[in-house]
Structures are given as C-alpha cells and as structure tokens.
C-alpha positions, 0 to 999 in steps of 0.5 A: 431500290428507289423507283427513280433509280429503277427507271433511271429517270432524269431526276435520278441522273441529276441526283447521281451527279451531285457527289461529283459536283461537290468535288468539282465545286471544291476544286473550283474554289481551290483554283479560284481562291488558293493562289489569291489568298496565299499571294495577297493575304499572306504575301507568299511569293510565286515559288512558295505558292507553287510549293503549296500547290504541289501538295495536291498532286502528291495527294492525287498520285496516291489517293486516286489510284489506291482508292480506285483499287480499294473501292473496286473490291470492298463493301462497307457502310452499305456501299462500294463508293459511298464510304469514300464519297462521305469521308472525302466530302466531310474532310474537304468541307473542313479543309475549305473552312480552314482556308480563310483561317490560315492566319488564325491557325498560324497565330494559335500554333506559332507556325509559319503561314507556309507550314500551316498552308501545306497540310491544309492544301494537302488535306483538301486535295487528298479529300477531293482525290478520295472522293473524285474517283468514286463519284465518277465510278458510281455512275458506271456502276449503276447505269447500263452500258449504252445510252443511259450511261452516256446520259449519266456522264452528260448530266455529270458534266452539265450540272458540275459545270454549272456549279463551277460557273456559280463558284467563279460568279460568287468569287467575282461578285461577292469575293473569295471569302463568301465563295469559300464559306458557301462551298463548305455548306454545298460540298458537305450536303452534296457529298453526304445526302445523295449517296443515302438514296443511291443503291449500289450493286454488290457485284460489278459485272461487265457486259460481253462488249465491255470485256471485249473492249478491255481485251482489244484496247491497245495499251499503246493507244491508252499511253498516247491518251495519257501523254496528250492529256498530260500536256493539256494539263501542264498548260491548264494548270500553269494558267490556273496557278499563276494567272494572278501574277500575270494580272499583276505583272503585265496588266498593271492591276496591283490591288488585291481586290481588283486582281482577284476579280479579274482572275475570277471573271476570267475563270468564270468565262472559261467555265461558262464556255466549258459547261455549255459546249460539251452537250450542245456542240461537241457531242453532236460534232463528235458524232459526225467526225469523231471524238478524237478529231473534235478534241484535237481541234479544241486543244488547238483552239485553247492554244490559240486563246492563250497565245492571243493573251500573250500578244494582245491581253493587256486589258481585262476585256480582251483577256475575257474574250481570249479566255472564251476561246480557250474555253473551247478547249476547257469544254473538251478537257472536262468531257471528251478524254473522260468519255474516250477512256471509260469506253475502252476499259472493263467496268469491273476495273473502273476505279483502277483505270480512273486512278491511272487516268488521273496520273495524267492530271496530277503528274503535270500538276506536280511539274507545274508546281515544283519546276515551272514555279521557279522558272516563272518567278525568275522571268521578268516578263510574266507573259511566260505563263501563257507562253508555256500554256500555249506551247503545252496545248499545241503539243497536246493537239499534236499528240492527239492526232496519234490516237486512233479514232476507230478505237474510241468512237464506239460510244456513238454507235447505237447502244446494244440492247441489255437486260438491264434496260 
C-alpha cells in the first residue's frame, strides 16, 4: 500500500476521485454534445433524438445493478472495482471517439444515422454505467467510516464538478468537437492510471455502526428517497435533452453554432454553481438544519429557476441568470441524495444499493426519452420543456418533505473512532 493511501492524505483522496471524474466528464460531454450533434449535424427530429437518448437509461438499468452486485463479490486483475473501471473507461473513450464520426461510420456501413447513433449511444452509456458504480463504491471501500469517508466523497464532488465545468467551458469557447476529442484522452487517462495506485481490500468488512444502520433503515424511507430523486431527474433530464429545441423555438436563435453555444453556456453556469455550493454552502447548512431540509429547499429553488425561464427566458443573458438559480438544485442533486443514501446501507453491499439507487435516475431518463419526447415534439410552444421541468422539481420538493430527517442526519454527528484511523 502506498504511503499516501495509508495516511489517507489529500493527495490520495484527490487521486481516488479521478475515476469518478472521468465518468462524470464523459457524461457531461454526452449531455453537452449529443443532442446538438444529432439535431444540427445529422438533422434528427425531437422524437428521434429521444430514441437515441433512451439507449442510455436502458443500459443503466442493467449496468449499474448487475455490475454493482458482481463487483461486491468478485476479485480479479488485482481488485474488486478496478477491472470494471478499466473496462468502462476504455469503452467510454472509444464511444466518445465515435460520436463526431457518426457520418463517416454511416457512409462506410451504408446504415442510417439513427441506426448508427443508437448502438454508439448505448455503448457510451453502458460504459459509463459499468464504471460509475465501482468508481463511487471504491471510495467507501478504502476509507474508514466517519470523517475520512465524508472527505472522500467531498473531494469526489468537488473535483468531478470542476471538470464538469471545464467540459462545458470547452464546449462554449472551442466548440463541441474540440470538447469530444479532449474527453477521449481525459477519460482514458483518469480511468486507467489511478486504479494502478489504489490498493483495494480483498474483504469488505462493515463496522458495527454500519451494520446497525442497515438493520434499522426504513425501506419505506428508502423508497421515498427514490421517488423524490426520480421526479428530480425527470425535470433535470428533460432540460438536458431538449433545451436545444427551446433555444431554437422560443429564443429565435436558429444557427447551429449560436444555439449550441447558448446551451453550452447555460450548462456551464449550472455546473459552476453545482460544484461550488456543496462543500462551501450546502454542507454547513445541513449541519445546522439537516440534509433533507436543505435538499428540499434546493429542489424548490430549481423549480423556481425553471419557472422563471418559462416566464422571462427570452434572451441568453436572462436564461443564464435563471440557470444559476436552478444550479442551486443541481448542486444538491449531485451531492446530498448520494450522501443520504450511502449512510443508510451496509458497506459490504454498497455496489448493490448504489445500483438500485441509480434506478431512480435511469427510469426517469427512460420516461423522458420515450414518452416526453413525443409530447414536446407535438407542442407548438417549446416552453413546455421547462414547464415539465419546473413541475417535476416541485413534486420532488414536496416528496422530500416526507423523508425522515433523523434517519439520514447521522453523518453530521461526531465520527465514531475506528481502528482503521
């Protein structure tokens, strides 16, 4: 074991976050560029874009749960999570490389763009899902319960969020093609090299406190969390997938380059707020009033941001302002539910529970792609995109009020001393 891992130094915690950062970066590129490429470069309509996006959630339903269970119980290539991080990272890089070359692949194979785009999107999302679960689980595997584990996930959120901002900044300033080719290199390096240094435990042993938390956790409370998080992702995913059509239909920005830039800058604003707030604002607030209450308020802020876009989002500058308000909710979405859920389950089954938790993300994504796409395409006024988003986030905020605060707030109590420290 490397000395930096024995000490659990900040350098090691930063290194530990890089595989998750790689997958987050790949996801950011997919969000920033996929709809833009399909709609502007290959002229697919809204419904066809939705069909392509549906490939990802289908992959997620299978990928995260199955890989989570397998990685909990297997060991090969010197690790439990390492092999799946490597496999997913390499495949994600190849899939990203294929994105700007869909036309070339179509010409060489004689297949339609839609026929080519579906398997590429499926492979990309399956690759991300193969790796995302292990990249998060490995943090719990190698950090002791309490302060160090919290720091591990805080570093993950901060570094991953910073690189997500970088992704949208590159897309906004240098174009989506530059972003995609840069991502091929970054995803490959961040997913392949760090696992070589991280030493995983061969046996996952839960502490007494973790075992007790798993026994006393209310399954009804877990389902409430899944439902509340699910409605959040209906709103978020609707915005991510279809915003390009709002920009073109309601803001009068019809050129491919300009519309892509507005979307990229909007996501950039969202991501800047999303990576700054969790450690600096949300966590201190959660210590005072509880994570669930903070998260509920953040969901309400995101709903308000989307509603303001519906009412006043006619120019890029106002959209950026309102996306900053929505970013308060995004900051909570990428941090608080994850922390709430992981503190309620047994570490020895972390892969399984993370896979189940992911269903509250991928099932809404599937709904957005297969059902809402047709509704949005049929609507003459594309404001319906943000009406759906605002309504879904409002429902999420209401549902979070039914989650018991005392069942999820123990992470903010003083850490219990452990022999692992």
